N, C-alpha and C positions, 0 to 999 in steps of 0.2 A: 527335082530341085530341092535342095535342103534349105529349110527355113529355120533360122535360129533367132530367138528373140534377143534384141539388144538390151544389155543390162547396165549400160553406163548411165551415169547420173544426168549427163547433158541430154541424152535422148529422152529420158523420162520427163525432164523439165520441159522440153519442147513439146512432148506429147500432152502433158497437162495443160500447157498454154493453148495448144490447138483445141483441145476439148473444151476449155473455158470459153474460148472465142466462139466455138460452134454451138455449144449447148448452155452456156451460162456459168456463173461462178459456183453454183450449188453442186456441180458435178464432181469437183475435186475436194470437197470438204470432207473431213474425217467425221463419220457419224458419231464417234465417241465424244467429239468436242461439243456437240449439240445436246448431249445428255447431262442432266444435273441430278443432284440428290433429291430435289423436290419432284422431278419427273419420275425418278425411281420409286419414291414413296407412293405417288399417285398411281403408277402402274401396278404396284403390289396390292394396293387397296382395291383397284378395279378387278384384278385377278381373283382376289379373295371374295368379293361380292359375286362375281360370276360363278365361282365354284359353289358358294352357298346357294345361289338360285338353282343351279343344276341339281345339287343333292336334295334340295327341298322339293323340286319337281319329281325327282325319282322316288322320294319317300311317299308322295301323294298318289303316285300311280298305282292302280290296282292291277296286280298280276293274277291271272286266272289260268287254269289248265283247261285246254280244249283239245280233245283227241290226242292226249299225251304230249302236247306242246304248251309251254308256258308263254302266254302273250299278254300284252297290255289290254285291259278291258276296253279302252277307247277304240281299239282297232277291230273289235268284234262288230260285225254288221248286225244291227238290232232288228232289221226288218225280216219278218218271216217269209216274205214273198220271193226270196231268191233261191232257197234250197229247202228240201224236205228235211225236217228234223229227225225223221226215222231212218231214211236211207241216204241222206246227204246228197242226193242227186239234184241237179239244177232243174228248176221248174221250167217247162218248155211251152205250156199252153195255158189258156185261161181256165180250163177245167181243173187243172192242178191247183190254181189259185183259189178256186171255190172250195175244194176239199181242204186246203190249208186253213181257210177261215173257219170252216165248220168242224173239221176233225183233227186238225193239226198234223196232217200228213198228206202226201200226194195221192193222186187217183190210184196209182199202181199199189201203193202201200195200203190204201183203203180196201181194195179188193182182196189183197193177201192177208191183212191182219185184222181189219175192223168189221168188214161185212159179216152179218149174222152174229157178231160178238160185240155189238154196240155198247151194251151195258157194262161189259168188262172194260172196254176202252174208256168209257166215261168215268169209271172209278179210278183210272190212272194207270192201268196196266199198259206197258209198252214192251215190244220185243227187245231182247238183249242186243248189244252192239255187234255181237258175233253173227 
């Protein structure tokens, strides 16, 4: 079945009247007729304020490099209890949490890097990232 839209003026007039009856008079109003010069100026001022707020918030954000990726400082998890700072593995048990508090590394890293070298660790030595 071929459907072709009717383009005659009478059909469009009847369609507009039917839409107005069913949905109200606001349906067939041209949006341009509701816009004024004052509304345009108000819109432009609001857009300018929003842009200034956005750029101001971007300027205040501190971007840091973490593992080769630049991220916002606010997104970094500040708690040391989630992963080991040395090997970046997630802590799985309470023993790891104890070692994090005392030695700033998990139990596995303590055995590998700290045990029998506590003095060197306390002076600030850490293994390289590689």
